[in-house]
N, CA, C, O and the ligand as a Tripos MOL2 file, in Angstrom:
@<TRIPOS>MOLECULE
protein
  261   259    66     0     0
PROTEIN
NO_CHARGES

@<TRIPOS>ATOM
      1 N          88.0420  105.2310   29.6980 N.3       1 MET1
      2 CA         89.5040  105.3710   29.4590 C.3       1 MET1
      3 C          90.2910  104.5770   30.5070 C.2       1 MET1
      4 O          90.0210  104.6710   31.7040 O.2       1 MET1
      5 N          91.2310  103.8240   30.0550 N.am      2 PRO2
      6 CA         91.9900  103.0290   31.0660 C.3       2 PRO2
      7 C          93.0050  103.9740   31.7390 C.2       2 PRO2
      8 O          93.3470  105.0400   31.2260 O.2       2 PRO2
      9 N          93.4460  103.5370   32.8670 N.am      3 PRO3
     10 CA         94.4890  104.2800   33.6290 C.3       3 PRO3
     11 C          95.7660  104.2690   32.8960 C.2       3 PRO3
     12 O          96.2210  103.2060   32.4720 O.2       3 PRO3
     13 N          96.4310  105.5070   32.7060 N.am      4 LEU4
     14 CA         97.6240  105.6020   31.9080 C.3       4 LEU4
     15 C          98.7830  106.2130   32.8310 C.2       4 LEU4
     16 O          98.5530  106.9580   33.7830 O.2       4 LEU4
     17 N          99.9670  105.8290   32.4560 N.am      5 PRO5
     18 CA        101.0700  106.4580   33.2690 C.3       5 PRO5
     19 C         101.1390  107.9620   33.0330 C.2       5 PRO5
     20 O         100.9110  108.4530   31.9270 O.2       5 PRO5
     21 N         101.4660  108.6860   34.1240 N.am      6 LYS6
     22 CA        101.4260  110.1570   34.0580 C.3       6 LYS6
     23 C         102.5480  110.6820   33.1630 C.2       6 LYS6
     24 O         102.3630  111.6180   32.3850 O.2       6 LYS6
     25 N         103.6980  110.0600   33.2960 N.am      7 ARG7
     26 CA        104.8550  110.4780   32.4830 C.3       7 ARG7
     27 C         105.5170  109.2510   31.7630 C.2       7 ARG7
     28 O         105.3560  108.1030   32.1760 O.2       7 ARG7
     29 N         106.2350  109.5470   30.7160 N.am      8 LYS8
     30 CA        107.0110  108.4420   30.1270 C.3       8 LYS8
     31 C         108.2300  108.2290   30.9660 C.2       8 LYS8
     32 O         108.7960  109.1260   31.5920 O.2       8 LYS8
     33 N         108.6250  106.8580   30.9300 N.am      9 TYR9
     34 CA        109.8260  106.5280   31.6510 C.3       9 TYR9
     35 C         111.0270  106.9670   30.8240 C.2       9 TYR9
     36 O         111.0600  106.7180   29.6190 O.2       9 TYR9
     37 N         111.9780  107.5890   31.4170 N.am     10 PRO10
     38 CA        113.2220  107.9080   30.6340 C.3      10 PRO10
     39 C         113.9810  106.6820   30.2640 C.2      10 PRO10
     40 O         113.8250  105.6500   30.9160 O.2      10 PRO10
     41 N         114.7860  106.7420   29.2620 N.am     11 LYS11
     42 CA        115.5690  105.6390   28.7580 C.3      11 LYS11
     43 C         116.4950  105.1230   29.8370 C.2      11 LYS11
     44 O         116.7530  103.9200   29.8810 O.2      11 LYS11
     45 N         117.0170  105.9890   30.7250 N.am     12 ALA12
     46 CA        117.8520  105.5850   31.7610 C.3      12 ALA12
     47 C         117.1620  104.7010   32.7460 C.2      12 ALA12
     48 O         117.7160  103.7110   33.2240 O.2      12 ALA12
     49 N         115.9640  105.0640   33.0370 N.am     13 ARG13
     50 CA        115.2000  104.2370   34.0120 C.3      13 ARG13
     51 C         114.8640  102.8560   33.3440 C.2      13 ARG13
     52 O         114.9250  101.7960   33.9650 O.2      13 ARG13
     53 N         114.5100  102.9590   32.0390 N.am     14 GLN14
     54 CA        114.1350  101.7130   31.3800 C.3      14 GLN14
     55 C         115.4130  100.8120   31.3280 C.2      14 GLN14
     56 O         115.3060   99.5950   31.4750 O.2      14 GLN14
     57 N         116.5590  101.3840   31.1280 N.am     15 GLY15
     58 CA        117.7620  100.5620   31.1110 C.3      15 GLY15
     59 C         118.1380  100.0070   32.4640 C.2      15 GLY15
     60 O         118.7020   98.9180   32.5650 O.2      15 GLY15
     61 N         117.8090  100.7940   33.5570 N.am     16 LYS16
     62 CA        118.1100  100.2520   34.9190 C.3      16 LYS16
     63 C         117.1750   99.1010   35.2380 C.2      16 LYS16
     64 O         117.5340   98.1930   35.9870 O.2      16 LYS16
     65 N         115.9690   99.1370   34.6690 N.am     17 ARG17
     66 CA        115.0810   98.0470   34.9650 C.3      17 ARG17
     67 C         115.5640   96.7780   34.1800 C.2      17 ARG17
     68 O         115.5480   95.6530   34.6790 O.2      17 ARG17
     69 N         115.9960   97.0550   32.9080 N.am     18 ARG18
     70 CA        116.4030   95.8940   32.0860 C.3      18 ARG18
     71 C         117.8460   95.4900   32.3150 C.2      18 ARG18
     72 O         118.3210   94.6150   31.5910 O.2      18 ARG18
     73 N         118.5500   96.0300   33.2190 N.am     19 GLN19
     74 CA        119.9320   95.6580   33.3550 C.3      19 GLN19
     75 C         120.0830   94.1540   33.8490 C.2      19 GLN19
     76 O         121.1480   93.5580   33.6910 O.2      19 GLN19
     77 N         119.0480   93.5960   34.4170 N.am     20 HIS20
     78 CA        119.0780   92.2540   34.8720 C.3      20 HIS20
     79 C         118.5900   91.2540   33.8020 C.2      20 HIS20
     80 O         118.7080   90.0420   33.9850 O.2      20 HIS20
     81 N         118.0250   91.7860   32.6530 N.am     21 ILE21
     82 CA        117.5650   90.9040   31.6460 C.3      21 ILE21
     83 C         118.7490   90.7480   30.7140 C.2      21 ILE21
     84 O         119.1720   91.6770   30.0270 O.2      21 ILE21
     85 N         119.2600   89.5400   30.7230 N.am     22 LYS22
     86 CA        120.3950   89.3110   29.7590 C.3      22 LYS22
     87 C         120.3330   87.8490   29.2960 C.2      22 LYS22
     88 O         119.5910   87.0350   29.8460 O.2      22 LYS22
     89 N         121.0610   87.5730   28.3650 N.am     23 ALA23
     90 CA        121.1540   86.1840   27.7480 C.3      23 ALA23
     91 C         121.7570   85.3180   28.7540 C.2      23 ALA23
     92 O         122.7540   85.6900   29.3730 O.2      23 ALA23
     93 N         121.1930   84.1470   28.9600 N.am     24 ASN24
     94 CA        121.7280   83.2050   29.9260 C.3      24 ASN24
     95 C         122.4550   82.1020   29.1670 C.2      24 ASN24
     96 O         121.8770   81.3440   28.3880 O.2      24 ASN24
     97 N         123.6890   82.0610   29.4250 N.am     25 LEU25
     98 CA        124.5790   81.0540   28.7570 C.3      25 LEU25
     99 C         124.4120   79.6270   29.3180 C.2      25 LEU25
    100 O         124.7470   78.6340   28.6720 O.2      25 LEU25
    101 N         123.8830   79.5790   30.5360 N.am     26 GLY26
    102 CA        123.8050   78.2140   31.1940 C.3      26 GLY26
    103 C         125.0880   78.0090   31.9780 C.2      26 GLY26
    104 O         125.8420   78.9480   32.2320 O.2      26 GLY26
    105 N         125.3110   76.8010   32.3420 N.am     27 HIS27
    106 CA        126.4570   76.4850   33.2670 C.3      27 HIS27
    107 C         127.5910   76.1090   32.3950 C.2      27 HIS27
    108 O         127.5770   75.0430   31.7790 O.2      27 HIS27
    109 N         128.6270   76.9950   32.3160 N.am     28 VAL28
    110 CA        129.8350   76.8000   31.5000 C.3      28 VAL28
    111 C         130.9010   76.3150   32.3590 C.2      28 VAL28
    112 O         131.2180   76.9580   33.3600 O.2      28 VAL28
    113 N         131.5090   75.1700   32.0290 N.am     29 VAL29
    114 CA        132.6650   74.5530   32.7670 C.3      29 VAL29
    115 C         133.8200   74.3700   31.8260 C.2      29 VAL29
    116 O         133.6810   74.4410   30.6050 O.2      29 VAL29
    117 N         135.0470   74.1160   32.4660 N.am     30 GLU30
    118 CA        136.2490   73.8960   31.6310 C.3      30 GLU30
    119 C         136.3560   72.5130   31.2250 C.2      30 GLU30
    120 O         136.1910   71.6400   32.0770 O.2      30 GLU30
    121 N         136.6200   72.2000   29.9880 N.am     31 CYS31
    122 CA        136.7920   70.7680   29.5930 C.3      31 CYS31
    123 C         138.1340   70.2370   30.2140 C.2      31 CYS31
    124 O         139.1850   70.8620   30.0660 O.2      31 CYS31
    125 N         138.0600   69.1050   30.8880 N.am     32 PRO32
    126 CA        139.3000   68.5630   31.4310 C.3      32 PRO32
    127 C         140.3220   68.0790   30.3940 C.2      32 PRO32
    128 O         141.5180   67.9670   30.6640 O.2      32 PRO32
    129 N         139.8130   67.8090   29.2390 N.am     33 GLN33
    130 CA        140.7450   67.3350   28.1950 C.3      33 GLN33
    131 C         141.4720   68.4290   27.4920 C.2      33 GLN33
    132 O         142.6940   68.3340   27.3710 O.2      33 GLN33
    133 N         140.8210   69.4780   27.0100 N.am     34 CYS34
    134 CA        141.4030   70.4860   26.1450 C.3      34 CYS34
    135 C         141.3770   71.8380   26.9180 C.2      34 CYS34
    136 O         141.9550   72.7950   26.4030 O.2      34 CYS34
    137 N         140.7860   71.9770   28.0470 N.am     35 ARG35
    138 CA        140.7710   73.2430   28.8070 C.3      35 ARG35
    139 C         139.9840   74.3320   28.1910 C.2      35 ARG35
    140 O         140.0990   75.4950   28.5770 O.2      35 ARG35
    141 N         139.1640   73.9640   27.2130 N.am     36 ASN36
    142 CA        138.2730   74.9870   26.5420 C.3      36 ASN36
    143 C         136.9690   75.0620   27.2670 C.2      36 ASN36
    144 O         136.5870   74.0790   27.9020 O.2      36 ASN36
    145 N         136.2430   76.1760   27.2200 N.am     37 PRO37
    146 CA        134.9720   76.2360   27.8730 C.3      37 PRO37
    147 C         133.9020   75.3560   27.1640 C.2      37 PRO37
    148 O         133.8010   75.3490   25.9370 O.2      37 PRO37
    149 N         133.1560   74.6600   27.9310 N.am     38 ARG38
    150 CA        132.0530   73.9060   27.2610 C.3      38 ARG38
    151 C         130.8420   73.9280   28.3050 C.2      38 ARG38
    152 O         131.0130   74.2500   29.4810 O.2      38 ARG38
    153 N         129.6960   73.5850   27.8140 N.am     39 LEU39
    154 CA        128.4870   73.4980   28.6360 C.3      39 LEU39
    155 C         128.5350   72.2150   29.5310 C.2      39 LEU39
    156 O         128.9450   71.1360   29.1030 O.2      39 LEU39
    157 N         128.0920   72.4120   30.7890 N.am     40 ALA40
    158 CA        128.0680   71.2790   31.6630 C.3      40 ALA40
    159 C         127.0970   70.1970   31.1090 C.2      40 ALA40
    160 O         126.0820   70.5380   30.5010 O.2      40 ALA40
    161 N         127.4070   68.9090   31.3190 N.am     41 HIS41
    162 CA        126.5600   67.7510   30.8950 C.3      41 HIS41
    163 C         126.4250   67.7960   29.3610 C.2      41 HIS41
    164 O         125.3910   67.3920   28.8290 O.2      41 HIS41
    165 N         127.4250   68.2660   28.6650 N.am     42 ASN42
    166 CA        127.4180   68.2660   27.2260 C.3      42 ASN42
    167 C         128.7630   67.8100   26.7200 C.2      42 ASN42
    168 O         129.7770   68.0290   27.3830 O.2      42 ASN42
    169 N         128.7980   67.1810   25.5620 N.am     43 ALA43
    170 CA        130.1370   66.8600   25.0240 C.3      43 ALA43
    171 C         130.8560   68.1180   24.6170 C.2      43 ALA43
    172 O         130.2100   69.0940   24.2360 O.2      43 ALA43
    173 N         132.1740   68.1290   24.6840 N.am     44 CYS44
    174 CA        132.9220   69.3780   24.4030 C.3      44 CYS44
    175 C         132.8560   69.6890   22.8650 C.2      44 CYS44
    176 O         133.1330   68.8100   22.0500 O.2      44 CYS44
    177 N         132.5100   70.8690   22.5080 N.am     45 PRO45
    178 CA        132.4460   71.1800   21.0660 C.3      45 PRO45
    179 C         133.7990   71.3250   20.4350 C.2      45 PRO45
    180 O         133.8830   71.4200   19.2110 O.2      45 PRO45
    181 N         134.9420   71.3490   21.2610 N.am     46 THR46
    182 CA        136.2550   71.4740   20.6370 C.3      46 THR46
    183 C         136.8760   70.2230   20.4070 C.2      46 THR46
    184 O         137.4350   70.0090   19.3320 O.2      46 THR46
    185 N         136.8320   69.2940   21.3950 N.am     47 CYS47
    186 CA        137.5240   68.0310   21.2180 C.3      47 CYS47
    187 C         136.4960   66.8290   21.2230 C.2      47 CYS47
    188 O         136.9260   65.7060   20.9630 O.2      47 CYS47
    189 N         135.2430   67.0040   21.4870 N.am     48 GLY48
    190 CA        134.2510   65.9850   21.4320 C.3      48 GLY48
    191 C         134.3240   64.9720   22.5550 C.2      48 GLY48
    192 O         133.7650   63.8770   22.4850 O.2      48 GLY48
    193 N         135.0160   65.3710   23.5670 N.am     49 ASN49
    194 CA        135.1800   64.4580   24.7710 C.3      49 ASN49
    195 C         133.9640   64.6130   25.6820 C.2      49 ASN49
    196 O         133.4070   65.7030   25.8150 O.2      49 ASN49
    197 N         133.5450   63.4580   26.3320 N.am     50 TYR50
    198 CA        132.5290   63.5690   27.3560 C.3      50 TYR50
    199 C         132.7810   62.3870   28.3300 C.2      50 TYR50
    200 O         132.8250   61.2340   27.9020 O.2      50 TYR50
    201 N         132.9380   62.6670   29.5780 N.am     51 HIS51
    202 CA        133.1680   61.7200   30.6550 C.3      51 HIS51
    203 C         134.2450   60.8140   30.2730 C.2      51 HIS51
    204 O         134.0580   59.5980   30.3210 O.2      51 HIS51
    205 N         135.3850   61.3200   29.8900 N.am     52 GLY52
    206 CA        136.6180   60.6130   29.6290 C.3      52 GLY52
    207 C         136.6210   59.7620   28.3800 C.2      52 GLY52
    208 O         137.5410   58.9590   28.2230 O.2      52 GLY52
    209 N         135.6920   59.8720   27.5080 N.am     53 ARG53
    210 CA        135.7160   59.1500   26.2380 C.3      53 ARG53
    211 C         135.3200   60.0410   25.1230 C.2      53 ARG53
    212 O         134.7490   61.1050   25.3640 O.2      53 ARG53
    213 N         135.6010   59.6490   23.8740 N.am     54 GLN54
    214 CA        135.2070   60.3800   22.6700 C.3      54 GLN54
    215 C         133.8130   60.1490   22.3320 C.2      54 GLN54
    216 O         133.4460   59.1040   21.7950 O.2      54 GLN54
    217 N         132.9860   61.1510   22.6510 N.am     55 ALA55
    218 CA        131.5640   61.0240   22.4670 C.3      55 ALA55
    219 C         131.1390   61.3230   21.0790 C.2      55 ALA55
    220 O         130.3750   60.5750   20.4700 O.2      55 ALA55
    221 N         131.6460   62.4510   20.5560 N.am     56 VAL56
    222 CA        131.3480   62.8470   19.1820 C.3      56 VAL56
    223 C         132.6180   63.1370   18.4330 C.2      56 VAL56
    224 O         133.6400   63.5010   19.0150 O.2      56 VAL56
    225 N         132.5410   62.9770   17.1940 N.am     57 THR57
    226 CA        133.7010   63.2990   16.3330 C.3      57 THR57
    227 C         133.5810   64.7160   15.8730 C.2      57 THR57
    228 O         132.5420   65.1290   15.3580 O.2      57 THR57
    229 N         134.7140   65.5180   16.0700 N.am     58 VAL58
    230 CA        134.7600   66.9300   15.7650 C.3      58 VAL58
    231 C         135.6990   67.0720   14.5900 C.2      58 VAL58
    232 O         136.8650   66.6870   14.6810 O.2      58 VAL58
    233 N         135.2260   67.6060   13.5110 N.am     59 ALA59
    234 CA        136.0530   67.8910   12.3280 C.3      59 ALA59
    235 C         136.8750   69.1130   12.5860 C.2      59 ALA59
    236 O         136.3500   70.1130   13.0750 O.2      59 ALA59
    237 N         138.1410   69.0720   12.2790 N.am     60 GLY60
    238 CA        138.9110   70.3710   12.4330 C.3      60 GLY60
    239 C         140.2920   70.0130   12.9890 C.2      60 GLY60
    240 O         140.6400   68.8390   13.1210 O.2      60 GLY60
    241 N         141.0380   71.0080   13.2980 N.am     61 PRO61
    242 CA        142.4300   70.8870   13.7280 C.3      61 PRO61
    243 C         142.4700   70.4320   15.1900 C.2      61 PRO61
    244 O         143.5700   70.1760   15.6800 O.2      61 PRO61
    245 N         141.4200   70.3180   15.8860 N.am     62 ALA62
    246 CA        141.4880   69.8950   17.3130 C.3      62 ALA62
    247 C         141.8510   68.4030   17.4810 C.2      62 ALA62
    248 O         142.2680   67.9490   18.5460 O.2      62 ALA62
    249 N         141.6650   67.6650   16.3590 N.am     63 LEU63
    250 CA        142.0130   66.1760   16.4680 C.3      63 LEU63
    251 C         143.4120   65.9220   15.9660 C.2      63 LEU63
    252 O         143.6410   64.8620   15.3830 O.2      63 LEU63
    253 N         144.3540   66.8020   16.1450 N.am     64 SER64
    254 CA        145.6970   66.6240   15.6370 C.3      64 SER64
    255 C         146.5390   65.5950   16.4270 C.2      64 SER64
    256 O         147.5460   65.0940   15.9260 O.2      64 SER64
    257 N         146.1030   65.2870   17.6880 N.am     65 ASP65
    258 CA        146.9510   64.3450   18.4370 C.3      65 ASP65
    259 C         146.5450   62.8800   18.0000 C.2      65 ASP65
    260 O         147.1180   61.9080   18.4910 O.2      65 ASP65
    261 ZN        137.5030   69.5600   25.1880 Zn       66 ZN66
@<TRIPOS>BOND
     1     1     2 1
     2     2     3 1
     3     3     4 2
     4     3     5 am
     5     5     6 1
     6     6     7 1
     7     7     8 2
     8     7     9 am
     9     9    10 1
    10    10    11 1
    11    11    12 2
    12    11    13 am
    13    13    14 1
    14    14    15 1
    15    15    16 2
    16    15    17 am
    17    17    18 1
    18    18    19 1
    19    19    20 2
    20    19    21 am
    21    21    22 1
    22    22    23 1
    23    23    24 2
    24    23    25 am
    25    25    26 1
    26    26    27 1
    27    27    28 2
    28    27    29 am
    29    29    30 1
    30    30    31 1
    31    31    32 2
    32    31    33 am
    33    33    34 1
    34    34    35 1
    35    35    36 2
    36    35    37 am
    37    37    38 1
    38    38    39 1
    39    39    40 2
    40    39    41 am
    41    41    42 1
    42    42    43 1
    43    43    44 2
    44    43    45 am
    45    45    46 1
    46    46    47 1
    47    47    48 2
    48    47    49 am
    49    49    50 1
    50    50    51 1
    51    51    52 2
    52    51    53 am
    53    53    54 1
    54    54    55 1
    55    55    56 2
    56    55    57 am
    57    57    58 1
    58    58    59 1
    59    59    60 2
    60    59    61 am
    61    61    62 1
    62    62    63 1
    63    63    64 2
    64    63    65 am
    65    65    66 1
    66    66    67 1
    67    67    68 2
    68    67    69 am
    69    69    70 1
    70    70    71 1
    71    71    72 2
    72    71    73 am
    73    73    74 1
    74    74    75 1
    75    75    76 2
    76    75    77 am
    77    77    78 1
    78    78    79 1
    79    79    80 2
    80    79    81 am
    81    81    82 1
    82    82    83 1
    83    83    84 2
    84    83    85 am
    85    85    86 1
    86    86    87 1
    87    87    88 2
    88    87    89 am
    89    89    90 1
    90    90    91 1
    91    91    92 2
    92    91    93 am
    93    93    94 1
    94    94    95 1
    95    95    96 2
    96    95    97 am
    97    97    98 1
    98    98    99 1
    99    99   100 2
   100    99   101 am
   101   101   102 1
   102   102   103 1
   103   103   104 2
   104   103   105 am
   105   105   106 1
   106   106   107 1
   107   107   108 2
   108   107   109 am
   109   109   110 1
   110   110   111 1
   111   111   112 2
   112   111   113 am
   113   113   114 1
   114   114   115 1
   115   115   116 2
   116   115   117 am
   117   117   118 1
   118   118   119 1
   119   119   120 2
   120   119   121 am
   121   121   122 1
   122   122   123 1
   123   123   124 2
   124   123   125 am
   125   125   126 1
   126   126   127 1
   127   127   128 2
   128   127   129 am
   129   129   130 1
   130   130   131 1
   131   131   132 2
   132   131   133 am
   133   133   134 1
   134   134   135 1
   135   135   136 2
   136   135   137 am
   137   137   138 1
   138   138   139 1
   139   139   140 2
   140   139   141 am
   141   141   142 1
   142   142   143 1
   143   143   144 2
   144   143   145 am
   145   145   146 1
   146   146   147 1
   147   147   148 2
   148   147   149 am
   149   149   150 1
   150   150   151 1
   151   151   152 2
   152   151   153 am
   153   153   154 1
   154   154   155 1
   155   155   156 2
   156   155   157 am
   157   157   158 1
   158   158   159 1
   159   159   160 2
   160   159   161 am
   161   161   162 1
   162   162   163 1
   163   163   164 2
   164   163   165 am
   165   165   166 1
   166   166   167 1
   167   167   168 2
   168   167   169 am
   169   169   170 1
   170   170   171 1
   171   171   172 2
   172   171   173 am
   173   173   174 1
   174   174   175 1
   175   175   176 2
   176   175   177 am
   177   177   178 1
   178   178   179 1
   179   179   180 2
   180   179   181 am
   181   181   182 1
   182   182   183 1
   183   183   184 2
   184   183   185 am
   185   185   186 1
   186   186   187 1
   187   187   188 2
   188   187   189 am
   189   189   190 1
   190   190   191 1
   191   191   192 2
   192   191   193 am
   193   193   194 1
   194   194   195 1
   195   195   196 2
   196   195   197 am
   197   197   198 1
   198   198   199 1
   199   199   200 2
   200   199   201 am
   201   201   202 1
   202   202   203 1
   203   203   204 2
   204   203   205 am
   205   205   206 1
   206   206   207 1
   207   207   208 2
   208   207   209 am
   209   209   210 1
   210   210   211 1
   211   211   212 2
   212   211   213 am
   213   213   214 1
   214   214   215 1
   215   215   216 2
   216   215   217 am
   217   217   218 1
   218   218   219 1
   219   219   220 2
   220   219   221 am
   221   221   222 1
   222   222   223 1
   223   223   224 2
   224   223   225 am
   225   225   226 1
   226   226   227 1
   227   227   228 2
   228   227   229 am
   229   229   230 1
   230   230   231 1
   231   231   232 2
   232   231   233 am
   233   233   234 1
   234   234   235 1
   235   235   236 2
   236   235   237 am
   237   237   238 1
   238   238   239 1
   239   239   240 2
   240   239   241 am
   241   241   242 1
   242   242   243 1
   243   243   244 2
   244   243   245 am
   245   245   246 1
   246   246   247 1
   247   247   248 2
   248   247   249 am
   249   249   250 1
   250   250   251 1
   251   251   252 2
   252   251   253 am
   253   253   254 1
   254   254   255 1
   255   255   256 2
   256   255   257 am
   257   257   258 1
   258   258   259 1
   259   259   260 2
@<TRIPOS>SUBSTRUCTURE
     1 MET1         2 RESIDUE 1 A MET
     2 PRO2         6 RESIDUE 1 A PRO
     3 PRO3        10 RESIDUE 1 A PRO
     4 LEU4        14 RESIDUE 1 A LEU
     5 PRO5        18 RESIDUE 1 A PRO
     6 LYS6        22 RESIDUE 1 A LYS
     7 ARG7        26 RESIDUE 1 A ARG
     8 LYS8        30 RESIDUE 1 A LYS
     9 TYR9        34 RESIDUE 1 A TYR
    10 PRO10       38 RESIDUE 1 A PRO
    11 LYS11       42 RESIDUE 1 A LYS
    12 ALA12       46 RESIDUE 1 A ALA
    13 ARG13       50 RESIDUE 1 A ARG
    14 GLN14       54 RESIDUE 1 A GLN
    15 GLY15       58 RESIDUE 1 A GLY
    16 LYS16       62 RESIDUE 1 A LYS
    17 ARG17       66 RESIDUE 1 A ARG
    18 ARG18       70 RESIDUE 1 A ARG
    19 GLN19       74 RESIDUE 1 A GLN
    20 HIS20       78 RESIDUE 1 A HIS
    21 ILE21       82 RESIDUE 1 A ILE
    22 LYS22       86 RESIDUE 1 A LYS
    23 ALA23       90 RESIDUE 1 A ALA
    24 ASN24       94 RESIDUE 1 A ASN
    25 LEU25       98 RESIDUE 1 A LEU
    26 GLY26      102 RESIDUE 1 A GLY
    27 HIS27      106 RESIDUE 1 A HIS
    28 VAL28      110 RESIDUE 1 A VAL
    29 VAL29      114 RESIDUE 1 A VAL
    30 GLU30      118 RESIDUE 1 A GLU
    31 CYS31      122 RESIDUE 1 A CYS
    32 PRO32      126 RESIDUE 1 A PRO
    33 GLN33      130 RESIDUE 1 A GLN
    34 CYS34      134 RESIDUE 1 A CYS
    35 ARG35      138 RESIDUE 1 A ARG
    36 ASN36      142 RESIDUE 1 A ASN
    37 PRO37      146 RESIDUE 1 A PRO
    38 ARG38      150 RESIDUE 1 A ARG
    39 LEU39      154 RESIDUE 1 A LEU
    40 ALA40      158 RESIDUE 1 A ALA
    41 HIS41      162 RESIDUE 1 A HIS
    42 ASN42      166 RESIDUE 1 A ASN
    43 ALA43      170 RESIDUE 1 A ALA
    44 CYS44      174 RESIDUE 1 A CYS
    45 PRO45      178 RESIDUE 1 A PRO
    46 THR46      182 RESIDUE 1 A THR
    47 CYS47      186 RESIDUE 1 A CYS
    48 GLY48      190 RESIDUE 1 A GLY
    49 ASN49      194 RESIDUE 1 A ASN
    50 TYR50      198 RESIDUE 1 A TYR
    51 HIS51      202 RESIDUE 1 A HIS
    52 GLY52      206 RESIDUE 1 A GLY
    53 ARG53      210 RESIDUE 1 A ARG
    54 GLN54      214 RESIDUE 1 A GLN
    55 ALA55      218 RESIDUE 1 A ALA
    56 VAL56      222 RESIDUE 1 A VAL
    57 THR57      226 RESIDUE 1 A THR
    58 VAL58      230 RESIDUE 1 A VAL
    59 ALA59      234 RESIDUE 1 A ALA
    60 GLY60      238 RESIDUE 1 A GLY
    61 PRO61      242 RESIDUE 1 A PRO
    62 ALA62      246 RESIDUE 1 A ALA
    63 LEU63      250 RESIDUE 1 A LEU
    64 SER64      254 RESIDUE 1 A SER
    65 ASP65      258 RESIDUE 1 A ASP
    66 ZN66       261 GROUP 0 **** ****
């Protein structure tokens, strides 16, 4: 027989152990063009701007200017 835990861990203790396990969003920065949050080193999903130029075309009301 393998060694077994003497008691079950309560849900509170399990939660305390897992409190540091969470989804990692990565590095979120503010877009200098439209001030919306975007991932660093990625084109902005709102305005399509990257490094001062239009990198991707975004369909929607964000291109109203
Ligand atoms: Zn933007």
